[in-house]
N, C-alpha and C positions, 0 to 999 in steps of 0.2 A: 374552608378558607377562613383565615383569622380576620375578625372584624376590626376595622380601624376605628378606635374608640374616640379619637379626636381628629377632626378635619380642619385643615388650615388652607384657605384659599386666599388669593390675592389679586387685586386689580389696582395696579399702580402702587400708590403709597397707603392704600386701605387694605387691611388684613381682616378677614372674617374667620373667627375661631368658633367651631361648632362642636358642642358636646354630642357625642354620637353613640349613646347607648339607649336608643329609643324604647327598646323592649323593657328596660329597667327604669324608664322615666329619667334617663341620664343620671342615675344615682352615682355618687362619688365613690367609686371603688378606690382601693389603694393605688391601682395602676392609673386610673383616670386622674386622680389627684397629682400623681407624679408627672403625668403627661402635660397637664395644665401648667404646672410649675415650670417644667423644662421649656415649654413653648413660650411662655412669657419671659423667661430668662433669655431665650434666644432673640425674641423680638426687642427686648430692652437693649441688646447689643447691636441692633441693626438700625442705623439712623434713617434708612429709607422706609422703614415701617413707622408711619407717623400717626395713624389712627387705627384703632382696633374695634371691630364689632364682635360682640360675644353673644352667642345664642345657643339654643339646643335643638336637636333633631326630634321630629315627631311632635307629640301633643303636650310635652312638658319642657320647661326650661331646665329644671334640675330638682330632683326629689330629695337632695341632701345626701348625707353620708349613707353609703350602702349598708343598711342595717342587717341584711342577711349575712353579709361578709363579716360585719362586726360581731353579730351574735354567734357566728360559728367559731369565733376565736382566731380566724385567719389573719385579722388585722386589728390594730389598735387605733383609737382616735388620735389624730395628730394634735400637736399643741404649737403655740408660737415659738417654743424653744426648739422645735424641729422644723426648720424652714423647708426642708425637702418635702414635708407632708402638709405644707401650708401654701396653697396656690394663691391666697390673697396677698401674701407678702411679695410674691413674684409679680402680681398685678400692680401692686403699689410701686414697684421699682420701675415699671414701664412709664416713661416720662410723658408720653402723649395721651390724648383722651381715649377713654374706653367707653363705647356706647353699648349698653345692655339692651339687646332685642329680646324682650321677655315674652316668649311665644306661648307660655302656659304657666303651670304651677312652678313657683319657686319656694321651696320648703326648707326651713332650718338651714343646713349648710349651703343649700342652693340660694336661699335668701341672703346669707352672708356674702356669697360670691356676687350676687346682684348688687348689694349695697356697696361693693368695692368698685363698681362702675361709676363713671362721672355723671352719667345721666341714663335714665331708663325710659324706653318706649315700650308700651304694652299693647295688647289686643283685647277684645271683649272677653277672651278666655283666660286672660292673665289673672293670677291670684297668688297671694303670699300667705305663708303661715310660719310661725316660730313654734316648733314642737319640742324644743330642748327640754322644757320643764316636764313634758309628758314622757319623754324617753329617759329622763334622768341624767342628762349630760349637759354640763355648762358650756355655753358658747365660748370659743377660743379665738375666733376670727373677727371679733369686733362688733357683733350684732347688738350686744347689750349697750354699747355706747353710740354706735353710728345711727341706729334707728331712732333713738330719742332726739338726737340732734337734727334729724331730718323731719320727723312728724310731731315732735313735742313729747315731753316725758309722759303725760297722761295717756296719749294714744299709744305710745310705745308699750306702756304697762298693760293696756287693754289687749294689745296683740300678743305680747309675750307671756302674760300671766293667765291668759285663757287658752292659748294654743289655737284659737279660732282662725278661720280663713278670712282674709281681707279680699273682697272681690275687686274687679277692675275699676268700677265706677268709684268705689270708696277710696281705692289707692290713688286715683287721679285727684279726687276731691281733697285728700289729705296731703297731697304733694309727694307721695311715695313714687309716682311715675310722672314724667314730664307731660305725657299725653297718651291717649288711647287711639289707635288707628285700626282699620280693618285688617284682618289677618294677612290678606294678600298684599297689603301695603306696608307691612312691618319692615322687611328688609329694604325695600326701596326708600322708605322714609329715613331709615338709619343711614343708608348710603348717601342720600342727599345732605343730611346733616354733616356727615363726614367730609363731603366735598366742600360744604360751607366752611368747615373748620380749616381745611387745607388752603382756603383762599386768604387766610390771615397771613401777615408777614411771618415767615417760618419760625424765626427765633421767638417771636411773641407767643405763638401757640404753646410752646413749652414753658416759657418764663411766666406767662400770665396764669396758666394752670397751676404751676408750682406756687406762685404768690397766693392764689386763692386757697389752695390746700394748706399751706403753712399757716396762713392767717386764721383759717377756720379752727385750727387746733389751739389758738391763743385766745386770751381775753380780748375784748373789743379794743381796749386801749393799746395793748401790745401789738395787735394786728394793724392798727392805724400807724403806729411807729414803724412797723416792718414795711408797710407800703411806702411811707415817706422815705425810708432809707433806700429801698429799691428804686424808687422813682428818681431820687437825687442822682444816683449813680448812672442809671440807664439813660435818663432823658438828657443828661449833660453830654452824652456821646452821640446823640441823634443828629444826623445830617439834614439840614433844612431843605436841601434840594430833594432828598429822598422823601421827606414828609410831604412836600408839595406834589410830587408824583403820586404818592399814595392817596393824598386828598382828592385828586382828580379821579383816581380809580374808585374811591368810595362814592363820590358823587355819581359817577356813571353807573355803578352797581345799584345805587339807590333809585335812580331814574328807571332802571330796568325792572326792579322789583315792584315799584309803585305805578309803573306805566306813565310816568311823568316825562 
């Protein structure tokens, strides 16, 4: 029977995408890269798919490009100029949040895919490594730029210029993951976060994420100007009655969360 290398499950507006090559530590074969790309392209066109949880089957999140396939000459490494071979471009085109449930090792290309998520939740077995320099292949999916912006240039250089693993506790301390939870709590934690995100005003979930992403790519001064422009346009159209209803909802939720 042909193995389904990518699993897509759905509960309401939350979609869970699971890399499913556990025997190969979910290595990114040419076919799996194509399937990830096509899946996120489909989700980007589906307005009812509002939050995605991305994870891996078995004991690893993703071991990166399938080096056995690459070494055999069966496939070539994709580049940003070939969007069909770049799942990270398809992930970036999905407008809603992507939560990375990093269930084990995320190595090189798998590390790059993890960094394309909006937030990462790990377990004690989570670990990261950038072995591009050891394999002799330059990253083409953003690792050399995203990692330094997340953990700082010196820590990024330590990770990438040694090829050493970063364990779960270090990843949490450096801000590479949002938090570490028990393995059995990984997906439930991500699902609760997804539900919290869905409780936002629907258009705000998308527009706020876009504002943060676009501003992050600018200088601080330019980002502040961007926020001001967006706020001027958006807030001028806000209905006061709708704001009051949402205010009451926020108060009720706060009392529920704090027990007040």
